[in-house]
C-alpha positions in Angstrom: 96.7 144.8 153.2 97.6 142.2 150.6 95.1 141.3 148.0 95.2 137.7 149.0 94.2 138.8 152.5 91.0 140.6 151.0 90.3 137.4 149.1 90.5 135.2 152.1 88.6 137.6 154.3 85.7 137.4 151.7 86.0 133.5 151.6 87.2 133.5 148.0 89.5 130.8 147.2 92.3 131.7 144.6 92.8 129.7 141.5 95.6 127.2 141.5 97.1 125.4 138.6 96.0 121.7 138.8 98.8 119.3 139.6 100.0 117.3 136.6 100.2 113.7 137.3 103.6 112.5 136.2 104.0 109.3 134.6 107.2 107.7 136.1 107.7 105.1 133.5 107.9 105.1 129.6 107.4 102.6 126.8 108.9 103.6 123.7 107.7 102.8 120.3 107.1 104.1 116.8 104.0 102.5 115.7 100.5 104.1 114.8 98.6 102.0 117.4 97.5 102.5 120.9 99.8 100.4 123.0 98.4 101.1 126.5 95.2 99.0 126.1 96.8 96.1 124.1 96.6 92.7 126.1 100.2 91.8 125.4 101.6 95.1 126.7 99.3 95.0 129.8 100.6 91.5 130.5 104.2 92.4 130.2 103.8 95.5 132.3 101.9 93.6 135.0 104.6 91.1 135.2 107.1 93.9 135.8 104.5 95.4 138.5 103.8 98.3 136.6 100.2 99.7 135.6 99.8 101.0 132.1 98.3 104.1 133.6 101.8 105.0 135.0 103.5 104.7 131.7 104.1 107.3 129.0 103.6 105.7 125.4 105.5 107.4 122.7 108.5 107.6 120.4 110.0 110.2 122.6 111.0 109.2 126.3 110.5 112.2 128.9 113.9 112.8 130.5 112.7 112.1 134.0 110.9 108.8 133.1 112.3 105.4 133.4 112.4 103.5 130.1 110.8 100.2 130.8 110.3 98.7 127.3 111.8 99.9 124.0 109.8 98.7 121.0 111.3 101.0 118.5 112.5 99.9 115.0 115.2 100.7 113.7 117.2 100.5 116.8 117.5 103.8 118.6 120.6 104.1 120.5 121.4 104.3 123.4 118.9 101.8 124.7 118.9 101.8 128.4 115.5 100.1 128.7 114.6 97.3 131.0 113.3 95.4 128.0 114.3 95.8 124.4 112.1 93.8 121.8 110.9 93.7 118.2 108.0 95.9 117.6 104.4 94.7 118.6 103.4 93.4 115.3 106.6 91.3 115.2 106.1 90.0 118.6 102.6 88.8 117.8 103.7 86.8 114.9 107.1 85.7 115.9 107.9 82.9 118.4 111.7 83.8 118.5 110.8 87.4 119.4 108.3 86.4 122.0 111.2 84.0 123.4 113.7 86.7 123.5 111.3 89.1 125.3 110.4 86.4 127.9 114.1 85.7 128.6 114.6 89.4 129.4 111.5 89.6 131.6 112.8 86.3 133.5 116.2 87.9 133.9 114.7 91.0 135.2 112.5 89.3 137.6 115.4 87.1 138.8 117.6 90.1 139.5 114.9 91.8 141.5 114.6 88.8 143.7 118.4 88.5 144.2 118.8 92.2 144.4 121.3 92.6 141.6 120.9 95.2 139.0 120.6 94.4 135.2 
């Protein structure tokens, strides 16, 4: 008889490794601040329909994650993100950086409505 059958007969449950919750999206940055709770980051992600809990925030992007927003400086190539912007501290102080980010968000939202890909 198998060991597992003995355990089952005694009503002992076997240990199972907990499932790791995969975060399907990523936000790339090289800053020493926590971006997940920042109001601007939360606002941008919510416009894209993404919760910050579903994002991996780091300089390195996991291979299976979709790169949603790239805030790294200097430019890290290739940049295949939905959004590419200046780092957060520049976004907070520069109207031009905010304008460029907003144009990308608007283009992304328009492409979702029309069904085309950007």
